[in-house]
C-alpha positions, 0 to 999 in steps of 0.5 A, spaced: 420 036 807 428 036 805 434 036 809 436 042 808 428 045 810 428 041 817 435 043 818 433 051 817 426 050 821 430 047 827 434 053 827 429 058 826 425 054 832 431 054 836 430 060 840 424 066 840 428 071 836 433 068 831 438 072 826 441 069 819 447 074 819 453 075 815 459 074 821 457 074 828 454 078 833 461 082 835 464 081 828 458 083 823 461 081 816 457 086 812 453 093 814 447 091 813 449 085 819 451 090 823 445 094 823 440 089 825 445 087 830 444 094 831 437 095 833 437 088 836 442 090 842 438 098 842 432 095 844 436 089 849 432 083 845 436 077 846 436 072 840 441 068 837 445 069 830 447 064 825 453 066 821 451 065 814 458 065 811 460 059 815 456 055 810 454 055 803 448 051 804 445 055 809 446 061 806 443 060 800 437 055 803 434 060 808 434 064 801 429 059 798 425 057 805 424 065 807 423 066 799 427 073 801 433 074 796 438 077 802 441 076 808 440 078 814 434 075 815 431 075 823 425 070 825 421 072 832 417 065 833 418 062 828 416 068 824 419 071 818 421 078 820 424 081 814 431 084 813 435 089 815 430 096 812 424 092 814 427 091 821 429 099 821 424 101 819 420 097 824 424 101 829 423 107 826 415 107 827 415 102 833 412 097 830 417 093 833 415 095 840 409 092 838 412 085 835 415 085 842 409 085 845 405 082 842 410 076 842 412 077 849 419 077 848 422 084 854 426 088 851 428 095 855 431 101 850 438 102 851 443 108 851 449 105 847 452 111 848 454 109 855 
């Protein structure tokens, strides 16, 4: 395993839910990353994030690691789930709740309008 693949693997293993994104949860740098943050926050999912804009090696390496060409990318218990469109679809059809329950991850649907 190359050093970069090991580094990415270690990042993915660092938490139950890991998001590779552009920017930070408080200041996303693209609309897709902002949408994923909104979905995770709506379901009250605890996650860690990696700002790919701070490390071009990670930014390019994660695309090769997952064989997925875009960012954001979300991992649950070290399993690649997908990007913004997939997570949005899962949220809309209820699959995200099944995914969280299958992985014994707590969630709480929150009303962000408060």
